[in-house]
N, C-alpha and C positions, 0 to 999 in steps of 0.2 A: 656591871650591873649598874642600873641607874636606878635609886631607891627612890627619887621623887614622881609623884603623880602628874602625869603631861593633860594638862585640865585648853583642853581644846574645843571650839563650837563643832558640831555632832549635828550640820542641816537637817540632815536624815531623821535623827533623832531628837531634834526640836518642831517638825514638821510630823512626827508623829502624837508625840506629846499633844502639841495645839488640834492634832482631831479628835483625840480621846479628851481634851475637855471639851469641844465645842459634841460630840456627841453624848460625854455628860447632862450639857446645858440641854439639850434636844428631846433627855430621855421624858417617857411621861409615862408614871407611876400607876398601876395597874389595879393596886389594889391585894395585893394576893392571888389575883386571875389565875396570873400563871398556873401557881404551884397548883391549884386548885386544879388546875386540866391535869400537870403532869399528875397529879394522886388518883383520878379516876383513869386513867387511862389503864387497861387491863395486864400484868405480869406479863414479859418476854418466859412462853414456853422452851423450857430446857427439851432436850432428845437424852433420853435413856443411855447408859454410858452402852448397853448393848446394841442400839444405833448408833453410835458413836463412834463403835468398832464397824459396826459393817457394812456404811455407805461406804467409808473409804476402800474397806478390804473388797466389798463384793465390784467396785470402778475399780480396781485396780488386776479383780481376776478378770473382769469382762474384757479387758484395755490388752491383758495379755492372752485372751483368748483370740480375741480378734489380729492380734499381734502372729499367733500360733498358723493359724489359718487363711494368713495371706503374706507372710513373709519368708524368706528363708529360713526366719529362728525355729520355726517350728522344730526344722531338723535338729535345731542346736538343744531342744527340750526333749526330741523323742530322744536322742543319746545321750541325756543325763537321766533321762527317765530309765531307760534299759541296763544302765550304769547302776544306778540305786537299785531296781530288781535283782542284777546278775551279783551287784553287793562285791561290785568292782569302783576302789575309788579311784579316779582322775581327775582330770583338772575341769573337764565341764560339769562332772557331778557337782564340785565344790563351787564351784560360780553360779550354778543354780540353787546349793544350796544357800549360800551366802547371798544370794537375791530373795531366796523367798523369805531367810531369816529376818530383813530389812524390813521386805513387805509388811511383814506379820508385823518388826516393834514398830515402825509408823504406825499399824493402825492401834495397837495397842497404846502407844502413845496420844495419838488424836483421841481414844475413851478417854483416857482418864486425867485429858485436859481439861479445868475449868470454864473453859468460854465457849 
């Protein structure tokens, strides 16, 4: 390993530093105008936790309904439902449970997130 610093001229770094210096020289002081404008803007409204849950969950539910109505996936879901009703544990039922719980967990995670 080489413990010495290798000092070499970096052309891109020099251009960026020169541009930053030029921009500092061109800066026009607005006497705090920008800060006053930013302070008078209304605060961003936050969605409630219920809406942050309901929106992704509802969209996912709608997508599932469309998938059931227009694709052969409907028979898979119907088979899983019938397995659930008859209390028969099959790979179809397990797969559907995993999908449902994943969608539910992602929706809960979205509702609890701060953003």
